[in-house]
C-alpha positions as CSV (number, residue, x, y, z in Angstrom):
1,M,21.9,-6.2,15.3
2,K,21.6,-3.8,12.4
3,N,17.9,-3.0,12.6
4,K,16.1,-1.6,15.6
5,L,12.5,-0.7,16.3
6,T,13.4,2.9,15.7
7,D,14.3,1.9,12.2
8,L,11.0,0.3,11.8
9,N,9.3,3.4,13.0
10,D,11.2,5.4,10.4
11,H,10.1,3.1,7.7
12,L,6.4,3.2,8.8
13,F,6.4,7.0,8.8
14,A,8.1,7.1,5.4
15,Q,5.4,4.8,4.0
16,L,2.7,7.1,5.6
17,E,4.3,10.0,3.8
18,R,4.2,8.2,0.5
19,L,0.6,7.3,1.0
20,G,-0.1,11.0,1.7
21,D,1.3,12.1,-1.6
22,E,-1.7,13.6,-3.3
23,S,-0.1,13.3,-6.7
24,L,-0.4,9.5,-6.5
25,Q,-3.4,8.2,-8.5
26,G,-4.6,5.2,-10.2
27,E,-2.3,2.2,-10.5
28,A,0.5,4.1,-8.6
29,L,-1.7,4.7,-5.7
30,Q,-3.0,1.1,-5.7
31,S,0.5,-0.2,-5.8
32,E,1.5,2.0,-2.8
33,V,-1.6,0.8,-0.9
34,E,-0.6,-2.9,-1.6
35,R,3.0,-2.1,-0.5
36,S,1.6,-0.5,2.7
37,K,-0.3,-3.7,3.5
38,A,2.8,-5.8,3.1
39,I,4.9,-3.4,5.2
40,T,2.3,-3.3,8.0
41,S,2.0,-7.1,8.0
42,V,5.7,-7.5,8.4
43,A,5.9,-4.7,11.0
44,A,3.2,-6.4,13.1
45,Q,5.3,-9.6,13.2
46,I,8.4,-7.6,14.2
47,I,6.5,-5.8,16.9
48,G,5.0,-9.0,18.2
49,N,8.5,-10.6,18.4
50,A,9.9,-7.6,20.2
51,R,7.0,-7.7,22.7
52,L,7.7,-11.4,23.3
53,V,11.4,-10.7,24.0
54,L,10.6,-7.8,26.2
55,D,8.0,-9.8,28.2
56,A,10.5,-12.6,28.7
57,Q,13.1,-10.1,30.0
58,K,10.5,-8.5,32.3
59,A,9.5,-11.9,33.7
60,M,13.1,-12.7,34.4
61,C,13.5,-9.5,36.3
62,E,10.3,-10.0,38.2
63,Y,11.4,-13.4,39.4
64,G,14.9,-12.3,40.4
65,T,16.9,-13.3,37.4
66,K,19.0,-10.6,35.8
67,P,18.7,-10.2,32.1
68,I,21.3,-12.4,30.4
69,K,22.0,-10.0,27.5
70,P,20.7,-6.8,26.0
71,I,17.9,-6.6,23.5
72,P,19.5,-5.1,20.4
73,M,16.1,-4.6,18.6
74,L,15.1,-2.3,21.4
75,G,18.3,-0.3,21.0
76,Q,20.1,-1.7,24.0
77,D,23.7,-2.7,24.2
78,Y,25.8,-4.3,26.9
79,D,26.2,-1.0,28.8
80,D,22.5,-1.0,29.5
81,V,22.5,-4.4,31.3
82,D,23.9,-4.8,34.8
83,K,26.7,-7.2,34.9
C-alpha cells in the first residue's frame, strides 16, 4: 500500500499551515477553507476505516487468533506479524 496514516497526518498538517498563511484573504482564503472541509471529510473516513481494521485485528488477538496479515495503512509489513 502506497499511502499510510503518517502520510495523512502530513497532509493534514500541510493544510493547517496553508490555513495559517496570513497573506490569504478573500476568495483565496475561502477556497482554502472549502478545501480544508473536503480534506477533513475524507480524512475522517480514512481514519474510521483504519480504526475498523485495527479493532478487527485486536479482536482476533483477544480471542486467540493471530493476525492473518499486516495492516499496511498503519505502517506495518510482514516482519511486524508473527508467522
